[in-house]
Predicted model as a PDB file, atoms N, CA, C, CB and O in Angstrom, pLDDT in the B-factor column:
MODEL        1                                                                  
ATOM      1  N   MET A   1       0.854  -1.146   0.000  1.00 95.00           N  
ATOM      2  CA  MET A   1       0.000   0.000   0.000  1.00 95.00           C  
ATOM      3  C   MET A   1       0.910   1.220   0.000  1.00 95.00           C  
ATOM      4  CB  MET A   1      -0.977  -0.009   1.215  1.00 95.00           C  
ATOM      5  O   MET A   1       1.920   1.253   0.702  1.00 95.00           O  
ATOM      6  N   VAL A   2       0.543   2.226  -0.795  1.00 95.00           N  
ATOM      7  CA  VAL A   2       1.284   3.480  -0.815  1.00 95.00           C  
ATOM      8  C   VAL A   2       0.293   4.605  -0.549  1.00 95.00           C  
ATOM      9  CB  VAL A   2       2.033   3.687  -2.179  1.00 95.00           C  
ATOM     10  O   VAL A   2      -0.748   4.703  -1.199  1.00 95.00           O  
ATOM     11  N   LEU A   3       0.635   5.446   0.414  1.00 93.00           N  
ATOM     12  CA  LEU A   3      -0.193   6.598   0.767  1.00 93.00           C  
ATOM     13  C   LEU A   3       0.655   7.858   0.684  1.00 93.00           C  
ATOM     14  CB  LEU A   3      -0.806   6.436   2.189  1.00 93.00           C  
ATOM     15  O   LEU A   3       1.868   7.824   0.889  1.00 93.00           O  
ATOM     16  N   GLU A   4       0.003   8.955   0.385  1.00 93.00           N  
ATOM     17  CA  GLU A   4       0.666  10.257   0.379  1.00 93.00           C  
ATOM     18  C   GLU A   4      -0.182  11.190   1.227  1.00 93.00           C  
ATOM     19  CB  GLU A   4       0.853  10.817  -1.087  1.00 93.00           C  
ATOM     20  O   GLU A   4      -1.409  11.186   1.130  1.00 93.00           O  
ATOM     21  N   ASN A   5       0.475  11.988   2.056  1.00 92.00           N  
ATOM     22  CA  ASN A   5      -0.243  12.919   2.911  1.00 92.00           C  
ATOM     23  C   ASN A   5       0.634  14.148   3.121  1.00 92.00           C  
ATOM     24  CB  ASN A   5      -0.625  12.259   4.272  1.00 92.00           C  
ATOM     25  O   ASN A   5       1.800  14.168   2.728  1.00 92.00           O  
ATOM     26  N   VAL A   6       0.060  15.165   3.742  1.00 92.00           N  
ATOM     27  CA  VAL A   6       0.850  16.342   4.096  1.00 92.00           C  
ATOM     28  C   VAL A   6       1.925  15.902   5.082  1.00 92.00           C  
ATOM     29  CB  VAL A   6      -0.049  17.480   4.702  1.00 92.00           C  
ATOM     30  O   VAL A   6       1.702  14.994   5.882  1.00 92.00           O  
ATOM     31  N   ASP A   7       3.086  16.542   5.028  1.00 92.00           N  
ATOM     32  CA  ASP A   7       4.172  16.149   5.915  1.00 92.00           C  
ATOM     33  C   ASP A   7       3.800  16.355   7.379  1.00 92.00           C  
ATOM     34  CB  ASP A   7       5.432  16.934   5.581  1.00 92.00           C  
ATOM     35  O   ASP A   7       4.311  15.658   8.255  1.00 92.00           O  
ATOM     36  N   GLY A   8       2.920  17.302   7.644  1.00 92.00           N  
ATOM     37  CA  GLY A   8       2.506  17.585   9.012  1.00 92.00           C  
ATOM     38  C   GLY A   8       1.814  16.427   9.703  1.00 92.00           C  
ATOM     39  O   GLY A   8       1.663  16.442  10.925  1.00 92.00           O  
ATOM     40  N   VAL A   9       1.388  15.419   8.947  1.00 93.00           N  
ATOM     41  CA  VAL A   9       0.738  14.266   9.574  1.00 93.00           C  
ATOM     42  C   VAL A   9       1.691  13.590  10.562  1.00 93.00           C  
ATOM     43  CB  VAL A   9       0.269  13.254   8.499  1.00 93.00           C  
ATOM     44  O   VAL A   9       1.250  12.887  11.472  1.00 93.00           O  
ATOM     45  N   ALA A  10       2.982  13.801  10.384  1.00 93.00           N  
ATOM     46  CA  ALA A  10       3.964  13.196  11.290  1.00 93.00           C  
ATOM     47  C   ALA A  10       4.093  13.970  12.601  1.00 93.00           C  
ATOM     48  CB  ALA A  10       5.324  13.117  10.608  1.00 93.00           C  
ATOM     49  O   ALA A  10       4.631  13.441  13.574  1.00 93.00           O  
ATOM     50  N   THR A  11       3.605  15.220  12.644  1.00 93.00           N  
ATOM     51  CA  THR A  11       3.770  16.038  13.848  1.00 93.00           C  
ATOM     52  C   THR A  11       2.451  16.517  14.455  1.00 93.00           C  
ATOM     53  CB  THR A  11       4.623  17.227  13.530  1.00 93.00           C  
ATOM     54  O   THR A  11       2.449  17.067  15.556  1.00 93.00           O  
ATOM     55  N   ILE A  12       1.338  16.319  13.762  1.00 92.00           N  
ATOM     56  CA  ILE A  12       0.032  16.753  14.288  1.00 92.00           C  
ATOM     57  C   ILE A  12      -0.215  16.090  15.645  1.00 92.00           C  
ATOM     58  CB  ILE A  12      -1.123  16.403  13.285  1.00 92.00           C  
ATOM     59  O   ILE A  12      -0.045  14.880  15.796  1.00 92.00           O  
ATOM     60  N   ASP A  13      -0.608  16.878  16.602  1.00 92.00           N  
ATOM     61  CA  ASP A  13      -0.869  16.386  17.963  1.00 92.00           C  
ATOM     62  C   ASP A  13       0.292  15.549  18.501  1.00 92.00           C  
ATOM     63  CB  ASP A  13      -2.154  15.557  17.985  1.00 92.00           C  
ATOM     64  O   ASP A  13       0.087  14.512  19.133  1.00 92.00           O  
ATOM     65  N   GLY A  14       1.507  16.016  18.239  1.00 93.00           N  
ATOM     66  CA  GLY A  14       2.675  15.317  18.749  1.00 93.00           C  
ATOM     67  C   GLY A  14       2.926  13.972  18.076  1.00 93.00           C  
ATOM     68  O   GLY A  14       3.540  13.084  18.666  1.00 93.00           O  
ATOM     69  N   GLY A  15       2.455  13.823  16.854  1.00 93.00           N  
ATOM     70  CA  GLY A  15       2.676  12.582  16.112  1.00 93.00           C  
ATOM     71  C   GLY A  15       1.546  11.571  16.228  1.00 93.00           C  
ATOM     72  O   GLY A  15       1.654  10.456  15.717  1.00 93.00           O  
ATOM     73  N   VAL A  16       0.461  11.953  16.901  1.00 95.00           N  
ATOM     74  CA  VAL A  16      -0.658  11.028  17.131  1.00 95.00           C  
ATOM     75  C   VAL A  16      -1.304  10.590  15.813  1.00 95.00           C  
ATOM     76  CB  VAL A  16      -1.713  11.684  18.036  1.00 95.00           C  
ATOM     77  O   VAL A  16      -1.668   9.423  15.669  1.00 95.00           O  
ATOM     78  N   ALA A  17      -1.450  11.500  14.857  1.00 94.00           N  
ATOM     79  CA  ALA A  17      -2.103  11.149  13.598  1.00 94.00           C  
ATOM     80  C   ALA A  17      -1.342  10.051  12.860  1.00 94.00           C  
ATOM     81  CB  ALA A  17      -2.231  12.382  12.708  1.00 94.00           C  
ATOM     82  O   ALA A  17      -1.947   9.090  12.384  1.00 94.00           O  
ATOM     83  N   LEU A  18      -0.037  10.186  12.763  1.00 95.00           N  
ATOM     84  CA  LEU A  18       0.764   9.167  12.095  1.00 95.00           C  
ATOM     85  C   LEU A  18       0.755   7.862  12.887  1.00 95.00           C  
ATOM     86  CB  LEU A  18       2.203   9.659  11.901  1.00 95.00           C  
ATOM     87  O   LEU A  18       0.703   6.778  12.305  1.00 95.00           O  
ATOM     88  N   MET A  19       0.804   7.967  14.193  1.00 95.00           N  
ATOM     89  CA  MET A  19       0.758   6.775  15.036  1.00 95.00           C  
ATOM     90  C   MET A  19      -0.553   6.009  14.816  1.00 95.00           C  
ATOM     91  CB  MET A  19       0.912   7.163  16.524  1.00 95.00           C  
ATOM     92  O   MET A  19      -0.552   4.780  14.750  1.00 95.00           O  
ATOM     93  N   LEU A  20      -1.672   6.742  14.701  1.00 96.00           N  
ATOM     94  CA  LEU A  20      -2.960   6.085  14.462  1.00 96.00           C  
ATOM     95  C   LEU A  20      -3.004   5.425  13.089  1.00 96.00           C  
ATOM     96  CB  LEU A  20      -4.101   7.092  14.591  1.00 96.00           C  
ATOM     97  O   LEU A  20      -3.560   4.337  12.941  1.00 96.00           O  
ATOM     98  N   LEU A  21      -2.425   6.075  12.088  1.00 95.00           N  
ATOM     99  CA  LEU A  21      -2.341   5.451  10.763  1.00 95.00           C  
ATOM    100  C   LEU A  21      -1.568   4.136  10.853  1.00 95.00           C  
ATOM    101  CB  LEU A  21      -1.663   6.410   9.744  1.00 95.00           C  
ATOM    102  O   LEU A  21      -1.982   3.123  10.290  1.00 95.00           O  
ATOM    103  N   GLN A  22      -0.448   4.162  11.564  1.00 96.00           N  
ATOM    104  CA  GLN A  22       0.367   2.957  11.685  1.00 96.00           C  
ATOM    105  C   GLN A  22      -0.360   1.869  12.475  1.00 96.00           C  
ATOM    106  CB  GLN A  22       1.700   3.288  12.354  1.00 96.00           C  
ATOM    107  O   GLN A  22      -0.311   0.698  12.098  1.00 96.00           O  
ATOM    108  N   GLN A  23      -1.024   2.237  13.551  1.00 97.00           N  
ATOM    109  CA  GLN A  23      -1.761   1.255  14.351  1.00 97.00           C  
ATOM    110  C   GLN A  23      -2.889   0.619  13.545  1.00 97.00           C  
ATOM    111  CB  GLN A  23      -2.327   1.913  15.613  1.00 97.00           C  
ATOM    112  O   GLN A  23      -3.096  -0.592  13.608  1.00 97.00           O  
ATOM    113  N   ASN A  24      -3.617   1.439  12.788  1.00 97.00           N  
ATOM    114  CA  ASN A  24      -4.721   0.920  11.980  1.00 97.00           C  
ATOM    115  C   ASN A  24      -4.213   0.029  10.849  1.00 97.00           C  
ATOM    116  CB  ASN A  24      -5.545   2.074  11.405  1.00 97.00           C  
ATOM    117  O   ASN A  24      -4.836  -0.980  10.521  1.00 97.00           O  
ATOM    118  N   ALA A  25      -3.084   0.403  10.255  1.00 96.00           N  
ATOM    119  CA  ALA A  25      -2.492  -0.430   9.206  1.00 96.00           C  
ATOM    120  C   ALA A  25      -2.084  -1.785   9.793  1.00 96.00           C  
ATOM    121  CB  ALA A  25      -1.263   0.281   8.560  1.00 96.00           C  
ATOM    122  O   ALA A  25      -2.334  -2.827   9.188  1.00 96.00           O  
ATOM    123  N   LYS A  26      -1.463  -1.766  10.957  1.00 97.00           N  
ATOM    124  CA  LYS A  26      -1.046  -3.019  11.595  1.00 97.00           C  
ATOM    125  C   LYS A  26      -2.248  -3.895  11.922  1.00 97.00           C  
ATOM    126  CB  LYS A  26      -0.247  -2.730  12.871  1.00 97.00           C  
ATOM    127  O   LYS A  26      -2.198  -5.111  11.741  1.00 97.00           O  
ATOM    128  N   ALA A  27      -3.328  -3.283  12.403  1.00 98.00           N  
ATOM    129  CA  ALA A  27      -4.542  -4.033  12.721  1.00 98.00           C  
ATOM    130  C   ALA A  27      -5.155  -4.667  11.470  1.00 98.00           C  
ATOM    131  CB  ALA A  27      -5.564  -3.119  13.398  1.00 98.00           C  
ATOM    132  O   ALA A  27      -5.840  -5.686  11.556  1.00 98.00           O  
ATOM    133  N   ALA A  28      -4.905  -4.056  10.305  1.00 97.00           N  
ATOM    134  CA  ALA A  28      -5.419  -4.584   9.037  1.00 97.00           C  
ATOM    135  C   ALA A  28      -4.449  -5.566   8.387  1.00 97.00           C  
ATOM    136  CB  ALA A  28      -5.709  -3.441   8.075  1.00 97.00           C  
ATOM    137  O   ALA A  28      -4.698  -6.042   7.279  1.00 97.00           O  
ATOM    138  N   GLY A  29      -3.336  -5.876   9.074  1.00 97.00           N  
ATOM    139  CA  GLY A  29      -2.394  -6.857   8.559  1.00 97.00           C  
ATOM    140  C   GLY A  29      -1.204  -6.273   7.821  1.00 97.00           C  
ATOM    141  O   GLY A  29      -0.488  -6.999   7.132  1.00 97.00           O  
ATOM    142  N   TYR A  30      -0.979  -4.961   7.957  1.00 97.00           N  
ATOM    143  CA  TYR A  30       0.165  -4.298   7.314  1.00 97.00           C  
ATOM    144  C   TYR A  30       1.204  -3.940   8.381  1.00 97.00           C  
ATOM    145  CB  TYR A  30      -0.294  -3.015   6.536  1.00 97.00           C  
ATOM    146  O   TYR A  30       1.349  -2.776   8.753  1.00 97.00           O  
ATOM    147  N   SER A  31       1.913  -4.944   8.861  1.00 94.00           N  
ATOM    148  CA  SER A  31       2.836  -4.696   9.972  1.00 94.00           C  
ATOM    149  C   SER A  31       4.167  -4.082   9.526  1.00 94.00           C  
ATOM    150  CB  SER A  31       3.103  -5.989  10.708  1.00 94.00           C  
ATOM    151  O   SER A  31       4.883  -3.509  10.347  1.00 94.00           O  
ATOM    152  N   ARG A  32       4.507  -4.194   8.241  1.00 95.00           N  
ATOM    153  CA  ARG A  32       5.726  -3.541   7.737  1.00 95.00           C  
ATOM    154  C   ARG A  32       5.313  -2.177   7.200  1.00 95.00           C  
ATOM    155  CB  ARG A  32       6.447  -4.409   6.616  1.00 95.00           C  
ATOM    156  O   ARG A  32       4.734  -2.076   6.119  1.00 95.00           O  
ATOM    157  N   PHE A  33       5.612  -1.141   7.954  1.00 96.00           N  
ATOM    158  CA  PHE A  33       5.100   0.217   7.733  1.00 96.00           C  
ATOM    159  C   PHE A  33       6.284   1.171   7.722  1.00 96.00           C  
ATOM    160  CB  PHE A  33       4.055   0.629   8.836  1.00 96.00           C  
ATOM    161  O   PHE A  33       7.020   1.271   8.704  1.00 96.00           O  
ATOM    162  N   PHE A  34       6.464   1.868   6.615  1.00 96.00           N  
ATOM    163  CA  PHE A  34       7.576   2.808   6.474  1.00 96.00           C  
ATOM    164  C   PHE A  34       7.018   4.173   6.092  1.00 96.00           C  
ATOM    165  CB  PHE A  34       8.607   2.311   5.410  1.00 96.00           C  
ATOM    166  O   PHE A  34       6.057   4.257   5.327  1.00 96.00           O  
ATOM    167  N   HIS A  35       7.606   5.234   6.613  1.00 95.00           N  
ATOM    168  CA  HIS A  35       7.179   6.574   6.214  1.00 95.00           C  
ATOM    169  C   HIS A  35       8.402   7.472   6.111  1.00 95.00           C  
ATOM    170  CB  HIS A  35       6.146   7.160   7.221  1.00 95.00           C  
ATOM    171  O   HIS A  35       9.405   7.289   6.801  1.00 95.00           O  
ATOM    172  N   LYS A  36       8.278   8.452   5.220  1.00 94.00           N  
ATOM    173  CA  LYS A  36       9.408   9.337   4.976  1.00 94.00           C  
ATOM    174  C   LYS A  36       8.907  10.650   4.384  1.00 94.00           C  
ATOM    175  CB  LYS A  36      10.440   8.668   4.033  1.00 94.00           C  
ATOM    176  O   LYS A  36       7.953  10.674   3.606  1.00 94.00           O  
ATOM    177  N   ARG A  37       9.562  11.733   4.765  1.00 94.00           N  
ATOM    178  CA  ARG A  37       9.299  13.045   4.155  1.00 94.00           C  
ATOM    179  C   ARG A  37      10.051  13.074   2.826  1.00 94.00           C  
ATOM    180  CB  ARG A  37       9.749  14.246   5.106  1.00 94.00           C  
ATOM    181  O   ARG A  37      11.262  12.859   2.783  1.00 94.00           O  
ATOM    182  N   ILE A  38       9.324  13.342   1.747  1.00 91.00           N  
ATOM    183  CA  ILE A  38       9.931  13.352   0.416  1.00 91.00           C  
ATOM    184  C   ILE A  38       9.606  14.673  -0.269  1.00 91.00           C  
ATOM    185  CB  ILE A  38       9.432  12.149  -0.438  1.00 91.00           C  
ATOM    186  O   ILE A  38       8.456  15.111  -0.288  1.00 91.00           O  
ATOM    187  N   THR A  39      10.628  15.296  -0.829  1.00 89.00           N  
ATOM    188  CA  THR A  39      10.455  16.489  -1.659  1.00 89.00           C  
ATOM    189  C   THR A  39      10.380  15.997  -3.098  1.00 89.00           C  
ATOM    190  CB  THR A  39      11.636  17.541  -1.454  1.00 89.00           C  
ATOM    191  O   THR A  39      11.369  15.509  -3.644  1.00 89.00           O  
ATOM    192  N   PHE A  40       9.210  16.125  -3.709  1.00 86.00           N  
ATOM    193  CA  PHE A  40       8.969  15.532  -5.022  1.00 86.00           C  
ATOM    194  C   PHE A  40       9.880  16.087  -6.108  1.00 86.00           C  
ATOM    195  CB  PHE A  40       7.540  15.743  -5.417  1.00 86.00           C  
ATOM    196  O   PHE A  40      10.158  15.385  -7.081  1.00 86.00           O  
ATOM    197  N   ALA A  41      10.351  17.317  -5.976  1.00 86.00           N  
ATOM    198  CA  ALA A  41      11.233  17.905  -6.986  1.00 86.00           C  
ATOM    199  C   ALA A  41      12.531  17.109  -7.119  1.00 86.00           C  
ATOM    200  CB  ALA A  41      11.545  19.363  -6.633  1.00 86.00           C  
ATOM    201  O   ALA A  41      13.152  17.119  -8.183  1.00 86.00           O  
ATOM    202  N   GLU A  42      12.943  16.432  -6.071  1.00 84.00           N  
ATOM    203  CA  GLU A  42      14.154  15.613  -6.122  1.00 84.00           C  
ATOM    204  C   GLU A  42      13.983  14.388  -7.010  1.00 84.00           C  
ATOM    205  CB  GLU A  42      14.547  15.179  -4.726  1.00 84.00           C  
ATOM    206  O   GLU A  42      14.957  13.713  -7.346  1.00 84.00           O  
ATOM    207  N   TYR A  43      12.736  14.105  -7.387  1.00 81.00           N  
ATOM    208  CA  TYR A  43      12.424  12.944  -8.224  1.00 81.00           C  
ATOM    209  C   TYR A  43      11.853  13.360  -9.571  1.00 81.00           C  
ATOM    210  CB  TYR A  43      11.441  12.026  -7.509  1.00 81.00           C  
ATOM    211  O   TYR A  43      11.214  12.560 -10.255  1.00 81.00           O  
ATOM    212  N   GLY A  44      12.086  14.617  -9.953  1.00 83.00           N  
ATOM    213  CA  GLY A  44      11.693  15.081 -11.272  1.00 83.00           C  
ATOM    214  C   GLY A  44      10.364  15.800 -11.353  1.00 83.00           C  
ATOM    215  O   GLY A  44       9.988  16.247 -12.436  1.00 83.00           O  
ATOM    216  N   ASP A  45       9.639  15.931 -10.263  1.00 86.00           N  
ATOM    217  CA  ASP A  45       8.357  16.643 -10.277  1.00 86.00           C  
ATOM    218  C   ASP A  45       8.628  18.144 -10.358  1.00 86.00           C  
ATOM    219  CB  ASP A  45       7.504  16.299  -9.008  1.00 86.00           C  
ATOM    220  O   ASP A  45       9.528  18.639  -9.679  1.00 86.00           O  
ATOM    221  N   PRO A  46       7.870  18.877 -11.171  1.00 89.00           N  
ATOM    222  CA  PRO A  46       8.130  20.315 -11.305  1.00 89.00           C  
ATOM    223  C   PRO A  46       7.736  21.127 -10.067  1.00 89.00           C  
ATOM    224  CB  PRO A  46       7.389  20.850 -12.502  1.00 89.00           C  
ATOM    225  O   PRO A  46       8.140  22.283  -9.933  1.00 89.00           O  
ATOM    226  N   GLU A  47       6.968  20.545  -9.180  1.00 85.00           N  
ATOM    227  CA  GLU A  47       6.517  21.258  -7.987  1.00 85.00           C  
ATOM    228  C   GLU A  47       7.448  20.944  -6.819  1.00 85.00           C  
ATOM    229  CB  GLU A  47       5.055  20.879  -7.637  1.00 85.00           C  
ATOM    230  O   GLU A  47       7.733  19.780  -6.540  1.00 85.00           O  
ATOM    231  N   ASN A  48       7.914  21.977  -6.146  1.00 85.00           N  
ATOM    232  CA  ASN A  48       8.848  21.804  -5.032  1.00 85.00           C  
ATOM    233  C   ASN A  48       8.077  21.765  -3.721  1.00 85.00           C  
ATOM    234  CB  ASN A  48       9.902  22.940  -5.008  1.00 85.00           C  
ATOM    235  O   ASN A  48       8.030  22.754  -2.990  1.00 85.00           O  
ATOM    236  N   ARG A  49       7.479  20.630  -3.432  1.00 85.00           N  
ATOM    237  CA  ARG A  49       6.729  20.478  -2.188  1.00 85.00           C  
ATOM    238  C   ARG A  49       7.151  19.192  -1.507  1.00 85.00           C  
ATOM    239  CB  ARG A  49       5.202  20.484  -2.448  1.00 85.00           C  
ATOM    240  O   ARG A  49       7.568  18.232  -2.156  1.00 85.00           O  
ATOM    241  N   SER A  50       7.038  19.190  -0.217  1.00 90.00           N  
ATOM    242  CA  SER A  50       7.350  17.985   0.549  1.00 90.00           C  
ATOM    243  C   SER A  50       6.057  17.356   1.013  1.00 90.00           C  
ATOM    244  CB  SER A  50       8.271  18.301   1.756  1.00 90.00           C  
ATOM    245  O   SER A  50       5.112  18.048   1.392  1.00 90.00           O  
ATOM    246  N   ARG A  51       6.026  16.052   0.979  1.00 92.00           N  
ATOM    247  CA  ARG A  51       4.867  15.294   1.421  1.00 92.00           C  
ATOM    248  C   ARG A  51       5.358  14.124   2.260  1.00 92.00           C  
ATOM    249  CB  ARG A  51       4.012  14.803   0.211  1.00 92.00           C  
ATOM    250  O   ARG A  51       6.531  13.756   2.192  1.00 92.00           O  
ATOM    251  N   ARG A  52       4.481  13.549   3.037  1.00 94.00           N  
ATOM    252  CA  ARG A  52       4.796  12.340   3.803  1.00 94.00           C  
ATOM    253  C   ARG A  52       4.303  11.162   2.968  1.00 94.00           C  
ATOM    254  CB  ARG A  52       4.128  12.358   5.254  1.00 94.00           C  
ATOM    255  O   ARG A  52       3.112  11.047   2.679  1.00 94.00           O  
ATOM    256  N   VAL A  53       5.220  10.303   2.592  1.00 94.00           N  
ATOM    257  CA  VAL A  53       4.876   9.117   1.820  1.00 94.00           C  
ATOM    258  C   VAL A  53       4.960   7.919   2.749  1.00 94.00           C  
ATOM    259  CB  VAL A  53       5.817   8.944   0.581  1.00 94.00           C  
ATOM    260  O   VAL A  53       5.926   7.756   3.495  1.00 94.00           O  
ATOM    261  N   ILE A  54       3.940   7.089   2.691  1.00 96.00           N  
ATOM    262  CA  ILE A  54       3.842   5.905   3.538  1.00 96.00           C  
ATOM    263  C   ILE A  54       3.778   4.686   2.629  1.00 96.00           C  
ATOM    264  CB  ILE A  54       2.592   5.974   4.484  1.00 96.00           C  
ATOM    265  O   ILE A  54       2.980   4.641   1.693  1.00 96.00           O  
ATOM    266  N   VAL A  55       4.613   3.710   2.906  1.00 96.00           N  
ATOM    267  CA  VAL A  55       4.602   2.441   2.187  1.00 96.00           C  
ATOM    268  C   VAL A  55       4.411   1.350   3.232  1.00 96.00           C  
ATOM    269  CB  VAL A  55       5.929   2.223   1.348  1.00 96.00           C  
ATOM    270  O   VAL A  55       5.138   1.291   4.224  1.00 96.00           O  
ATOM    271  N   ALA A  56       3.432   0.493   3.001  1.00 97.00           N  
ATOM    272  CA  ALA A  56       3.178  -0.596   3.945  1.00 97.00           C  
ATOM    273  C   ALA A  56       2.951  -1.883   3.169  1.00 97.00           C  
ATOM    274  CB  ALA A  56       1.955  -0.280   4.854  1.00 97.00           C  
ATOM    275  O   ALA A  56       2.328  -1.883   2.107  1.00 97.00           O  
ATOM    276  N   PHE A  57       3.461  -2.970   3.709  1.00 97.00           N  
ATOM    277  CA  PHE A  57       3.314  -4.277   3.082  1.00 97.00           C  
ATOM    278  C   PHE A  57       2.449  -5.172   3.955  1.00 97.00           C  
ATOM    279  CB  PHE A  57       4.691  -4.926   2.836  1.00 97.00           C  
ATOM    280  O   PHE A  57       2.653  -5.266   5.166  1.00 97.00           O  
ATOM    281  N   HIS A  58       1.484  -5.824   3.327  1.00 97.00           N  
ATOM    282  CA  HIS A  58       0.618  -6.757   4.044  1.00 97.00           C  
ATOM    283  C   HIS A  58       1.439  -7.968   4.470  1.00 97.00           C  
ATOM    284  CB  HIS A  58      -0.591  -7.190   3.163  1.00 97.00           C  
ATOM    285  O   HIS A  58       2.395  -8.354   3.798  1.00 97.00           O  
ATOM    286  N   ASP A  59       1.057  -8.553   5.583  1.00 96.00           N  
ATOM    287  CA  ASP A  59       1.787  -9.698   6.112  1.00 96.00           C  
ATOM    288  C   ASP A  59       1.804 -10.885   5.147  1.00 96.00           C  
ATOM    289  CB  ASP A  59       1.183 -10.123   7.429  1.00 96.00           C  
ATOM    290  O   ASP A  59       2.693 -11.732   5.227  1.00 96.00           O  
ATOM    291  N   SER A  60       0.838 -10.953   4.245  1.00 97.00           N  
ATOM    292  CA  SER A  60       0.773 -12.061   3.289  1.00 97.00           C  
ATOM    293  C   SER A  60       1.758 -11.902   2.132  1.00 97.00           C  
ATOM    294  CB  SER A  60      -0.632 -12.184   2.742  1.00 97.00           C  
ATOM    295  O   SER A  60       1.950 -12.838   1.356  1.00 97.00           O  
ATOM    296  N   VAL A  61       2.383 -10.730   2.006  1.00 95.00           N  
ATOM    297  CA  VAL A  61       3.317 -10.469   0.904  1.00 95.00           C  
ATOM    298  C   VAL A  61       4.708 -10.975   1.283  1.00 95.00           C  
ATOM    299  CB  VAL A  61       3.363  -8.948   0.561  1.00 95.00           C  
ATOM    300  O   VAL A  61       5.258 -10.617   2.324  1.00 95.00           O  
ATOM    301  N   GLN A  62       5.255 -11.809   0.414  1.00 94.00           N  
ATOM    302  CA  GLN A  62       6.609 -12.326   0.610  1.00 94.00           C  
ATOM    303  C   GLN A  62       7.555 -11.534  -0.292  1.00 94.00           C  
ATOM    304  CB  GLN A  62       6.685 -13.867   0.299  1.00 94.00           C  
ATOM    305  O   GLN A  62       7.465 -11.628  -1.516  1.00 94.00           O  
ATOM    306  N   LEU A  63       8.443 -10.770   0.293  1.00 92.00           N  
ATOM    307  CA  LEU A  63       9.413  -9.993  -0.473  1.00 92.00           C  
ATOM    308  C   LEU A  63      10.669 -10.827  -0.697  1.00 92.00           C  
ATOM    309  CB  LEU A  63       9.759  -8.666   0.254  1.00 92.00           C  
ATOM    310  O   LEU A  63      11.086 -11.583   0.182  1.00 92.00           O  
ATOM    311  N   GLN A  64      11.271 -10.686  -1.881  1.00 93.00           N  
ATOM    312  CA  GLN A  64      12.495 -11.426  -2.174  1.00 93.00           C  
ATOM    313  C   GLN A  64      13.701 -10.813  -1.468  1.00 93.00           C  
ATOM    314  CB  GLN A  64      12.737 -11.468  -3.679  1.00 93.00           C  
ATOM    315  O   GLN A  64      14.703 -11.489  -1.230  1.00 93.00           O  
ATOM    316  N   ARG A  65      13.595  -9.529  -1.137  1.00 92.00           N  
ATOM    317  CA  ARG A  65      14.657  -8.849  -0.391  1.00 92.00           C  
ATOM    318  C   ARG A  65      14.014  -7.746   0.430  1.00 92.00           C  
ATOM    319  CB  ARG A  65      15.762  -8.271  -1.348  1.00 92.00           C  
ATOM    320  O   ARG A  65      12.856  -7.392   0.210  1.00 92.00           O  
ATOM    321  N   GLN A  66      14.756  -7.213   1.360  1.00 92.00           N  
ATOM    322  CA  GLN A  66      14.222  -6.163   2.215  1.00 92.00           C  
ATOM    323  C   GLN A  66      13.951  -4.909   1.386  1.00 92.00           C  
ATOM    324  CB  GLN A  66      15.198  -5.852   3.373  1.00 92.00           C  
ATOM    325  O   GLN A  66      14.776  -4.516   0.561  1.00 92.00           O  
ATOM    326  N   TRP A  67      12.818  -4.293   1.603  1.00 91.00           N  
ATOM    327  CA  TRP A  67      12.426  -3.099   0.860  1.00 91.00           C  
ATOM    328  C   TRP A  67      13.188  -1.882   1.386  1.00 91.00           C  
ATOM    329  CB  TRP A  67      10.898  -2.869   0.962  1.00 91.00           C  
ATOM    330  O   TRP A  67      13.387  -1.744   2.593  1.00 91.00           O  
ATOM    331  N   THR A  68      13.614  -1.001   0.477  1.00 91.00           N  
ATOM    332  CA  THR A  68      14.268   0.248   0.853  1.00 91.00           C  
ATOM    333  C   THR A  68      13.714   1.376  -0.002  1.00 91.00           C  
ATOM    334  CB  THR A  68      15.809   0.145   0.695  1.00 91.00           C  
ATOM    335  O   THR A  68      13.159   1.138  -1.075  1.00 91.00           O  
ATOM    336  N   TRP A  69      13.864   2.586   0.473  1.00 89.00           N  
ATOM    337  CA  TRP A  69      13.432   3.760  -0.285  1.00 89.00           C  
ATOM    338  C   TRP A  69      14.315   3.934  -1.510  1.00 89.00           C  
ATOM    339  CB  TRP A  69      13.470   5.031   0.595  1.00 89.00           C  
ATOM    340  O   TRP A  69      15.517   3.675  -1.444  1.00 89.00           O  
ATOM    341  N   PRO A  70      13.734   4.372  -2.639  1.00 81.00           N  
ATOM    342  CA  PRO A  70      14.564   4.635  -3.812  1.00 81.00           C  
ATOM    343  C   PRO A  70      15.466   5.848  -3.573  1.00 81.00           C  
ATOM    344  CB  PRO A  70      13.683   4.861  -5.057  1.00 81.00           C  
ATOM    345  O   PRO A  70      15.169   6.700  -2.735  1.00 81.00           O  
ATOM    346  N   THR A  71      16.553   5.914  -4.310  1.00 77.00           N  
ATOM    347  CA  THR A  71      17.444   7.049  -4.203  1.00 77.00           C  
ATOM    348  C   THR A  71      16.974   8.161  -5.123  1.00 77.00           C  
ATOM    349  CB  THR A  71      18.881   6.645  -4.534  1.00 77.00           C  
ATOM    350  O   THR A  71      16.210   7.921  -6.059  1.00 77.00           O  
ATOM    351  N   SER A  72      17.428   9.373  -4.858  1.00 61.00           N  
ATOM    352  CA  SER A  72      17.049  10.534  -5.655  1.00 61.00           C  
ATOM    353  C   SER A  72      17.486  10.360  -7.100  1.00 61.00           C  
ATOM    354  CB  SER A  72      17.655  11.810  -5.070  1.00 61.00           C  
ATOM    355  O   SER A  72      18.522   9.752  -7.370  1.00 61.00           O  
ATOM    356  N   CYS A  73      16.705  10.889  -8.024  1.00 57.00           N  
ATOM    357  CA  CYS A  73      17.074  10.828  -9.429  1.00 57.00           C  
ATOM    358  C   CYS A  73      17.346  12.234  -9.986  1.00 57.00           C  
ATOM    359  CB  CYS A  73      15.966  10.136 -10.238  1.00 57.00           C  
ATOM    360  O   CYS A  73      17.474  12.405 -11.199  1.00 57.00           O  
ATOM    361  N   ALA A  74      17.432  13.226  -9.113  1.00 46.00           N  
ATOM    362  CA  ALA A  74      17.675  14.597  -9.568  1.00 46.00           C  
ATOM    363  C   ALA A  74      19.103  14.729 -10.084  1.00 46.00           C  
ATOM    364  CB  ALA A  74      17.417  15.609  -8.424  1.00 46.00           C  
ATOM    365  O   ALA A  74      20.036  14.116  -9.565  1.00 46.00           O  
ATOM    366  N   ALA A  75      19.242  15.548 -11.123  1.00 46.00           N  
ATOM    367  CA  ALA A  75      20.581  15.747 -11.717  1.00 46.00           C  
ATOM    368  C   ALA A  75      21.320  16.848 -10.993  1.00 46.00           C  
ATOM    369  CB  ALA A  75      20.478  16.085 -13.220  1.00 46.00           C  
ATOM    370  O   ALA A  75      22.457  17.163 -11.343  1.00 46.00           O  
TER     371      ALA A  75                                                      
ENDMDL                                                                          
END                                                                             
């Protein structure tokens, strides 16, 4: 699962909003939950904004290797 939200979701009410997203994802079977602040312009987007990107994998998904964030593609 991939979600995008405002970066402030990580700090709203002291981080409660992001914590609730993670708890609800885990309750739905997505225990591998990663989040990161990403500036889309670093990946070729013409808009220079930062967003919170969340990637979560369901427990039923078997990965061949550990998942990692992609590296920047900006020149």
